[in-house]
N, C-alpha and C positions, 0 to 999 in steps of 0.2 A: 504494500500500500504506500509505503514511503517513496518508492520509486515512481509510482503513478502521480503522487502529489508533486514531486519534483518536476516531472515531465510536464504536468499541467501548468504549474505556476511559473517555473523558471525557463522552460523551453517553449512556452507559449503554445502548448498543444491543446487548444480550446475545445477540440472535438471530444476530449475526455470528459467534458461536462455532461455529455449525453449518456455516458456510461453510468453515471450516478443518478440520473433523472428518475428512473423508476423507483429506486430506493428512497429518494427524498419524497416523492409523491406519496408513497406508502406510509412513511413515517409521519408526514405532516397532514395526512388526510383528516379532515374534520377538526383540525386545530382551530380554536376560537381566538387565540391571541393574534395581535398584529406582529408580523415578522419584520424584524429590524436587522439588516445585515451589518456586520462590522465593516466599516469603511476602510479604504486605503488612503494614505496621504497622497497629495497631488503629485509629488515628485516620483514616488514609486509607481503610481498609475501611469505616468508618462513613459517610464522605462518598460513596464510590463505590457502596456497597451490595452489591458482590459482588467476589470475587477473580477477576480476569480470567484468571489463569493456571490456577486450579482449574477454572474454567468451560470453558476450552479443552479440558482433559483430560477433563472430564465429558462434553462433547459428543461426544468421540471414543471414549467408553467405555474409557478407558485408566486402569488402576488406578495409584494413587500413594500415597505416604506422606509426611506432614509430619514433618520432623525438625528444622526451624528455626523460630525466631521472629525478628521484626525489630524493632529499636528505632525510636524516633521520628525518628532521623536521616534526613533526606531525601538521596538520592543523585542523583536525576534532575535536580535544578536546580543542581548544582554543576559548576564547570569541571573539566576532565580532571585537572589537577594536584591539586586538592582531593579528587577522588574517589580518586585513587591513594594519598593520605595517610590516608584514613579507616581507623579501626579499630573494633572492637566494634559493628558494625552489626547482625550476626546473632548469635543465641545458640542453642545446642543445647537441645532441649526434653526431653531425658532418655530418649527412646525408643532401643531398640537400633539401632546404626548398622551397616548391612550393609557388606560389603567392596566391592561394586560398585554405584556410584550413577550415575544420569543426572540431572544438574541441569537443570531446565526453566524457562524464562522466556519472556515474550512478546517482549522487545526486547533486543538486544545493542547497546550503544553503545560504551563504552570497555572493557568487560570487568571493570570494578571490582566490580560486583554479584556476578558469578560467582566472581571470585577471592576475595572476602571470604567468600562462602558456602562455597566449597570448602575454604578454610583451616579453618573451624570443623569441618567434617565429617572432614577429614584428621586433625585433632588428636584427634578422638573415635574414630578407628580405621578409617576408610574407606581401602581400599588403591588403588582405581581410581575416579576421578571423571571422567566425560565430561560434556559440556555441549551443550545444544541450545536454540535459541531459534526462535521463529516468524519473526522479522524481524531483519535486521542493518541498523542505521542507517549 
């Protein structure tokens, strides 16, 4: 699975998003929360040319809403203790925040990304936040 994710994200093999579409549809069928993908920062988006999280949801025809932006601070290359100490990685984009949210990302490593994103949404009024990722490292 690690090789697939590497090929998908870093070698820009966007066709792999179709491989996971059926699984995502099955897992998210009947889900009542608003799905909020974890965003990429703009610099990384320009390099990769696509948002891997959005593309996964698009391939599965799953509606989602962007509520967050991401600063230029990189999380993935930091050791666990540094990740845990990070602040202000995500910011709210001003759209109305629903009470029930499902945060979605491609990879769960330490949980720092999800924790930081959830905190922003909780501070803006979300009452219930669940989390889902495609892969757990």
